[in-house]
N, C-alpha and C positions, 0 to 999 in steps of 0.2 A: 831767878836769873841773876847771877852776880859774877864779878870778875875782879881780879887783882890788876892794878894798873900803876905804872910808873909815870907820874905827872911830869917829872923832869925830862924823861926820855921823850915824851910826847912834845913838849915845848921845844926842846933842842932840835927835834925833827921838823919843826915848822908846823906841827898840828895838822898835817894833810890839808893845808889851806886851799880853799876853793874860792877864787875871787870872781864875783859876777861882773858882767860887762855893763850892767846898768849903773846909773849914778844918781846922786841926790839932786833935788831941785833947789837946794838952799843950804844955809849954814845950819849947824846943830841947834836943837831946840831946848836942851836942858838948861836949867837955871845956871847962869854963868858965875854967880857969886852967892855966898851964903845969905839967905833971906833974913828979914829983920823982925817979923811979927807973926804971931800964931793966928791961923784962920780956921774956920770951922765948916766951910762949904767947898764943894769941888769947883765952884766957879769963881772963888775969891782969888786975889792976887797972891803971889808967893809970900810966905811968912817964915818965921824961925823954924828950924828943924826941931821937932818935938824931942824932949829930953827924957821921956819915960817909956820904957819898953813894957808892953803888956802881952798876955797870951793872945797871939793873933787869931787863934781859933775862935775866940769870943767876939771877933770883929764882924760887924755887919757891913756889907758893901752897898753904897748908894747906886742907883741905876744910872749908868752913863748914857748920854744922849748924843746925837750927831753934833750938836752945837759945841760940846766939849772938845771935839776933835777939829771942827772947823775953825776954832779959835787958836789952834796951834800955829806956830810960825812957819812950818814947812809941811808939804805933802808931796812926796815924790818917791821914786824907787829907792829901796834900801838894798845895797849890795849883799849878796850871799856871802857866807863865810863857813868855816869849819863847824861841823855839828858838835865836835868835841867827843871825848871818849866815854861819856856817862849817860848816853841815851839808852832807852829800852824799846824793844818791839812792843811790849805790853803797854796798853793805854789805860788811863784812869779818868773816866769822864766825870768831872766834878769841878765845881767853882772854887770851893775852899780847899786848898792843898796843904794847909799847915799841920794837920794832925796834932794840934795842941802844942807844938814847939813854941817856946817863948822867944820873942824878938820884936823888932820895930815893925809894926803892921804896915803892909804895903798893899794898896789897891792898884793892880796892874791892869790897864785898859789899852787894848789895841783895836784899831779900825783897819781891817785888811782892805786895801784898795789896789786898783791897777795903776798903770803909768799916768793915766789922766785923772787920777784921784777919784775914780768912780768905785763905790763900795762893791766888793765881791761877795757872792753868796755861794752856797754849796761847798764850802771848805770848812775844815776844822783846824784849830790852833792848839798845838802842844807846847808846853813850857816845862822846864826843869832848871833847878839851880841849887847851890849849896846852902847849908844852914849857917847860923852865925859863927860856927867854929871852922867853916870851910869844908865841911863834910857833905858828900853826896849820898843819898840813899841808894840801896841796892848794890853798891860796889865797895869792895875793900880797896879804897882809893888812897890810903895814907894821908888822910886829912890832918890838919894841924891840931885838931881837938879830938873829940870822940870819933870812932870810925864804924858806924853802923853799916852793915853790909847786907848779905842775903836776907830777904824777907822784909826789909824796910822799904817804904814807898813814899816817905814824906817829900814835900815840895816838888811834886810831879802832878801834872794834870792836863787834860785835853777837853776842849769844848767846841761844839759847832758854832760858827758865827751866827748872829741874828740876821734878819733880812737887811739891816743897814750896815752889815759888815763888821759889827762891833762884838768883841768878846772881852770879858773881864775876869780876873782871878783875885781871890782873897789869899794873900800870901804874906811874906815878910821880907824885909830888906836882906839880900844875900850877904854872906860873909865873904872872906877872901882866903886865898892860899898862895904860897910862894910862886912868883913868876906870872901871875895873872891879876889884872884889875878886876874889881867886882863886875859880874855880868849875869845875864839870864839867857839861857839857850831857848831857841824857838824853832819850831817846824810847823809849816802849813801843809796840810794834807787834803787831797781830793780823791775820793773813792779809795782810800787806804794807801795812796802813793804820795810821797813827799813832792810838793811843787816849789817849796822854798825852805831853805835851812839857813839859820843865822844866829847871831848873838846880839843882845841889847846891852847898853851901857849906861852908867850913871855919872853925873857931874862929880869930879874929884872933890871939890870943896864941900858939896852937900854930903857926900859920903863921909868925909872927915868929921863932920859934926855928928852924924848918926853913930859913928864908931867910938865916940867919946863916952858913950853910955853903955851900961850892961844890956845884953850879955856879950857885946862886941868888944868892950874895952880890954878884957884880958888878952885878946888876940892882937891888940895893938893896931896901928894904922897899916894899910896895904904897903907892900914893898914895891909895888908896880903901879904907876899911873896909867891913865888912858894912852897918853902919848908914847909911853915906853912899852906898852903891851904888844907882843909879837903878832897877835891875831886881830886886835882892835883896829889897826890902821886901815884894813880893807873895808870896814863898815862905817867908821866915823867920818864926818859928823852925822850922817844920815840916821845912824842907829842909836843916837843919844836920846834917852828918854826925857820928856818934859816933866819936871818934878815940882810938886807943891805940897806943903803940909796941909793935912786935913784931920778932923776928928773922925775916927773909925770905931764905931761901937763904943766900947768902954774906955777908950783912950786915944791919944794923939798918934798919928801915923803919917804916911806919905802917899800921895797919889802919883802914879807914873803913867804917862800917856804917850802914845806914838801912832802916827799914821804909817802903817806898815805897807809900803808900796812894793808889790811883787809882780813879776812877769809870769803869766800863765798861758 
């Protein structure tokens, strides 16, 4: 299943933006400034962004626990937003979604909760995002680097949440393409039907450090910040991931966590 898509036309049209009526219970939770020292555990304080990109497929993911999410600054409803043009009906139930692509390893952890911050069960979380060159799998999308289309499935995955509402993915830091700030698409499904659709974002300063290294450096720095992004405004600051550097398997990477509050 593939499609050709004009990204610029989508952005100029406002991306079929759907703004939820819910609101965040606090300020954004991502690291506000570039950290200063490297750490090796998921519970350590923020440190320097790792400068080495390794094959993310070789990364092992440590098991996330409720305490990791209870320590986050916020827990409230995250407004819905546009799904974006690159979703698929087909689902890929897996935790490691890298398919051997080289990039800055990312451990993405989400705890799905209701408006009272009570973990939800019986739902599945689907994520998808671009590779370091700004290319999405499955679509001829006119990315800034390579353009793998029909038959490719990288950086897409779905998993049911655990009994504590937590789900985690072994992936890599997404790249960027013109007109958009770096982001991850997310859908929460119950019995095969979407009950939440949105996009998650990264601290601009943290991203700038990651993008100084290969394989991101040839693509340069993003041309759009979070504040300037036409779709991010409806989600931020509630959809800002909490970032901290960690060692993942054979190399340094980043942990990205969020309490994903939804209305069901």
